[in-house]
N, C-alpha and C positions, 0 to 999 in steps of 0.2 A: 527137041525142044527142051530146054532146061527150065526147072521151076525156080522162079524168083521169090523170095520171101515177101510177103506183104507187109508194107510198113503200116502199123497201126499204133496209134497214140490213144491211150485210155483217157477220155475226157474227165474221168473222176481221178486221175492221178494228181495229187497235190502239186507236185512240180510243173505239170502241164498247166494247171489252173493258174498258179502263180505267174508262170511265164506269160501267159496270154491275157492276164488281167491288165486293164489300164494301171499305170503307175499309181494314181490316187487310191486304188483299191487294195493294193498289195498289203500294206502294213496292217490293216484290219483283218484281211484273210488270215495272214501268217499268225497273229496273235490269237484269233479264234480257232485256228487249226491247232495250235499248240495246246490250248485248253482242252479241246475235244479229244486230241490224240492221247493226251495224258489221262483224261477221265476213261477212255476206252481201255487203256492199258491197265487202269486200276479196277475196273469192273466190266465184266463181260456185257452188261446191259448197255454200256456206252458205246459199243460198236454200231449199233443201229443208228444212233444219234450222229455218229461220225460219217457214216454212210449217207445219210440224209443231208447232212452238212455239205458234203463233197458234191452231192447232186445239185443241191441249190446253188452252190457257187460255180458249178459248171454252167448253170443257166444264166448266171449273172456275167460270166464270160461272153456269151452269145449276145446277150442284151447290151451290155455296156460298150461292145464293140461296133454297134450299129450307129451310124450317123444320126445325130440328133438326140441320141439317148439322154444325156444329161440335161439337155435343154427341156426335153419333155418331162423329166423327172421334177425339174425346177418348176415348170409350169403346173405340173399336177399338185405340188406342194402349195403353190400360191392360189390355186383354185382358178387358174386363167387358162389352162389347156382346153384343146377341144374335147368335148364329151360325146359319148355315144350311148344310146340306150341299150341295156343288156338285152331287153326283151326283143328289140328290133333286130339287133345282131344275131340273137339266137334263131329267130325265125329265118332271117337271110341264110344263115349257115345251114339250117335243116333244109331248107329249099334247094340250096346248092348240092347238098348230099342226097336229095330225094327221099328225105325222112319226113313222114307226116306227123 
């Protein structure tokens, strides 16, 4: 049996994020990425900000590619979307996990 390399794409790779973002998000991502990458190159303290930025945008990739995402965002902004009680959801999740 021969070993085959495992294909792995880093979800924090800016090229992967850019490629997988919906078209309407790409210009904003690219502009903000350039700013943060430049800041990270200028000051070591900017690295953490860049890393957090890439993590947040990797989550946007996942969310924005879900059906109904933009509609839900618009409803939330208009205050017309379905709402849930945080306390009720927390109780439900804790019960599901068997946590008292």
